[in-house]
N, C-alpha and C positions, 0 to 999 in steps of 0.2 A: 504494499500499500504506500501511498505517499501523503504527507502531512506538510502542506505548504511546499517548500523546495526540499524537504526532507524525506529520504526514502527509508522505510521501516519494514521490520518483519515481525510476526508472532512467534514466540517461543514458549514451548510448555515444557515443565520438568517432569510430567508423567510419560513413563515408557510406553511407547505404543500409540500416542496421541498424534493425530495428523492435522490438528488445526492449523498449523502453519502452512500445510500443503493445500488442503482442501476446505479449510474453515470449520470442520466438524470436531467439536470437543467431546472427549470421552465421557463428561458428565452432562452433556447436553446444553451446556452454558455457552455464553459469548466471551470473548477475550476480555471484556470489561468486568464481568462479575465472577469468573473463575479464578479462584486463588492461585492457581497453579500457572496461570499464563502472565506472560510480560511482553512488553513490546520494546524491541531493540532497534537502534538507529544504525541503518547501513551506511549511508553517505550523505553528508550535508553538502549541497551543490554550492552553497555560499561560502563554505570554508576552504580557502585556497590550499591550506596546509593538507587537508584531507584529500584534496585533488591530486596534490602532489604524490601522496603516498599511495593512492588507489590507482593512478593512472601511469603505467610503465611506457615511456617513450622508446620504441624500438629503432635502432639504428638500421636502415635499410641495408647497409653493406654487410650487416651480420646474418641477413636473412638468405637462406639457400633457396633460390627460386627455381622451380621446375616448370618448363613450358609444356602443357598438356594440350595435344591437339584435339578438337572437337570430334573427330571422326569421319569428317567428310573429305571430299577429294582434296589432294595436295596441289597447291600451286608450285611454280618453279622454284621460289625460295625455300618453301617447306621440303621439297624433293632433294634440294641441295644440302639441306640439314641432314638428311637421311644418308646421302652419299658420303658425307663428311664424317658421319659417325662409324660407318662400317662399309667394307667392300660389298657394292650392291650390283645386283644384275638389272641392267635397264632393258626392258623388253618393248620395243616400240611397235605397235599395231598400226599398219598402214592398209588402205584399201578404199575402194568406192563406197558411196553411202548403202546402207542395208546389206552388208556382205556378212555380217555376223561377228564383228569385232567385239562389240560390248556384250553380246551374248555369250561370246567365249569366255569372258572375263567372269560375268555372273555365274555361269556354269561351273568354272573352277572353284569359285567361292562356295557355291553349293555343294560340290563334290566334298570339300573339306569339312563343311559343316554337318553333313549326313552321315560321314565315315570317321571311325577313330584315326584312320590314316588313308591316304590317297597315294597309290603307287607306292614309293618307298619313302614317303614323307609324312610328317605329321604337321598340324597346323600349330605355329606357336604364338603369333599375334599379328595384329594389323592396326596400323594408324588410322585406316580408312574404313572401319567397320560400317559406319552408316553409308558412306559412298557406295560399298558393295551391295547393302540391303537396298538401296534405292535403285540400284541396277536390277535387282532380282524381284522386286515388288509385284510387277506387272504378270510374273509368271506363276503367281501363287493364287490360291483360291480366294482369299479375302480381298483380293483386287477387284472382284466382281467381273472378270473378264472370262469369255467362255473358252478361249484358247490362250496358251501361255504366249507372252510377248515380251519384249525389252524396249524400254523407252529410248527415244532418239537423242544422241549426244549433241548438244547446242553447238552451233558453229562458232568459230572465233575464239574458242577456249582451248588452252593447253593445260589439261589436267592430268594427275597421277594417282594411280591406287597402289597402295602398298601392302605387301605380304611378307610375312617372315615364316620360314619352315625349318622343321628339324629332319635331318636324314636319320632315318631309324637305325641303319647299320653303322654309319660313321661317326653318329652322335653330334654332328656338327650342325651349325645354323646357318641359314642364307637368307639375306634379305633381297626382295624383288621390287622393282618399281615397274608398273605398266601404264602405257600412256592410254588415255582415253579422248581421242580427237575425232571429230566429225568427218565422215567420209567426204562431205561436201568440201571440206578444207583441202583435202587431198585432190580432189577433182580440180580444183582451181590451180592447182600447181602443174597439171599435166602439160599445159601449153605455155607455162610462164616460168622461166628461170628465176625470175625475182621471187615469185611465189615459194618456189623450191628452196632458195637460200634462206628464207624465213625459217625453214625446218631444220636448221644448222644442228640442233640438239641431237639429232638422229646420229650424227657422226660419232657419238658416245656409246651407241647402243650395242649391247652384247649381241641382241638378235632383232633383226629387222624382219617383220612377220607380215607378209603380203597375203591378205585375205581375197579369194577369187569365189564369187558366187557360183557354186556348180549348178544351182537350178536355173540360172539364167544362161548358163552356158548351153543347157538342154533346150533352150528356145531358140528354134531356127531363126526367128526374126531379131534375136538380140545377140546370138553367140558371136558373130563376127566383131561386133561394135564393142563387146565386153572384152574379148580377147586383146583387141587393139588398144582399148583403154588401160588395161591393167599392164601390158608390156610397156606402153609409153609411159605410164606412172612410174614404173621402176627405171626405165632409162632416163627420165627426166631428174629424178633423184640421184642417179649415178653420174650423170652429167655434170649436175650442179656440185658434186663432190660433197654431198651431205650423207652419203653412205660410205663408211670407212671399208676399205678392202680387208680389215681385220674383223668386221662383223660378220656373224652368220646370217645369211639370208634364208628365211623358211617361207616357202610358198605354200599355203594352206588352201586347199579346195573345201570350201564350207558346204554345209547342207548336203553332206554326203549321202544321208539316208534317202534323198530324193532322186539320186542319180546313179547309186551304186550298181544297179542292174541294167543301165541304159548304154548299150554297147556304142551308140553313136557319139554320146557324150565322152565315154572312156577314151575313144579314139581322139577326140579333139583335145582332151586333156593331156594325151601323150604328145600331140603336136606342140601344144603350148610349153610343156616341159623341156622339150627338146629344143625350141626356139629360144627359151630363156638361157638354156645352158650354152648354146651356141653364141649367143650375143654377149653374155657375161661371165662365163666360167674362166676365162683366161685370167681376168683380173680378180674375180670373186669366187674363189674355189670352194667357199663353205656355203654351197647351196643345197638345200634339201627339200623334199616335197611330202607333203601329209594330207591325208583325208580325214575331215572332222565333221562330226555331227554333235554340236554342242547340245542342242535340245531337239532330239528326234521327234517327227511327226507322230501324232497318235496311230497305233497299229505297226510301227516300225519294231523290228526286232533287236534294233541297236539301243543299247543303254545310254542314258543321259551322260554326256561328256565323251562320247565314242571317239578315241583317238587322241584325247586331251591329255590322257596320262603319258603317253609317250612324248608328246610335245613338250609338256611340262618339264618332264625329265631333261629334256635336251636344253631347255632354258636354264634349269639349275646347274647342270654338270658341264655345260661348254660355254664359258664366258669368253668375253672379249680379251684379246691378249693385252694384259696390263703392261707388259714391258715395251709395248709398241709406243706407250706415251713418251718414253725417252728418245725416240726418233721421229716422233709423230711431225710431219712437215706441214699440217693443215693449220690454217690461221683463221682466227675468228675475230670479228669486230662487233658483234651483237652482244646484247645483254645477257646471253645464256652461256657465253664462252667458258666461264668457269665450270658450268655444269657439263658442257660438252667435253671438257678435258678431264673431267673425273677427279675431284679433289675428295680426299678421305683421310681420316685418322686411323692409325692402326697401332695397336698395343698402347704404349706410353709415348711413343714419338710421333712427332708430326711429319707425315709424309706428303708432299705436295707434288703429284704427278703432273707435270706441264709438257 
């Protein structure tokens, strides 16, 4: 209670009496008529001496501050903090719009959430749990949707999702950052070197993952254009020197459940593979091809995340050649140059790879 500017409390000397907490006296009396009760002063706000004794001024320099990320996607400055703290795999997902990039990330997260382990790995932590959950929401029953879906990634944003996993056998931990960039942003770079150069952070990628929509390749009216656009996208990024020869290039044929038995589409995919190898393998020897069904259609015999376990293992176990930073001749002038060059802290020493 407060009397004037003085704060007080009720104290009872009878054991078990709670009048000071809930106002109920053991004898059914009030604090004024009960002989066991007394009123004590807590703080007199007019008394400066009491203030000095009661209020402890904390020196800010003595406080150990810890930054806690709210769980949404990371911006570049936040991603840079992750790479400074630990050796981190950067997985850059590229491709046209609606090719399944975000769906693959959502499916990967769900595979870890539904199982004690996924492949040879266990979930350790994530700084972007809410970011992952947002990408999974439309695939769940409580979203009210009749069929599972994934929300579109807004254009003009460069966001990252974080995941840390533990290798069950080796007992070591690996941090991974995944880009979540709109397909429209990549499409605008197909015919523009300037737009390609804005994606300079890709040069640091351990894996550059090109998603090609297999379903559209199965459509006779779209297949030629889709093939040309994807090869042109890869060519543009390579010509602009934003993909390092030290990076792995993973070409993923997504929505595989819809075309796995289509012979015409399979033949076209082999043509695309051969064309990519012919054009780029001399300078980019780490090119691999994968089939993926992140969220198979109803009635499919494939499990959720079909092919994703193999791809994820490649991402974890095959990193960018760290030693290449010592001889890296690429020069950057953009604001993300430090992130591209990969700054990190290891053990107790400061190692700045430039």
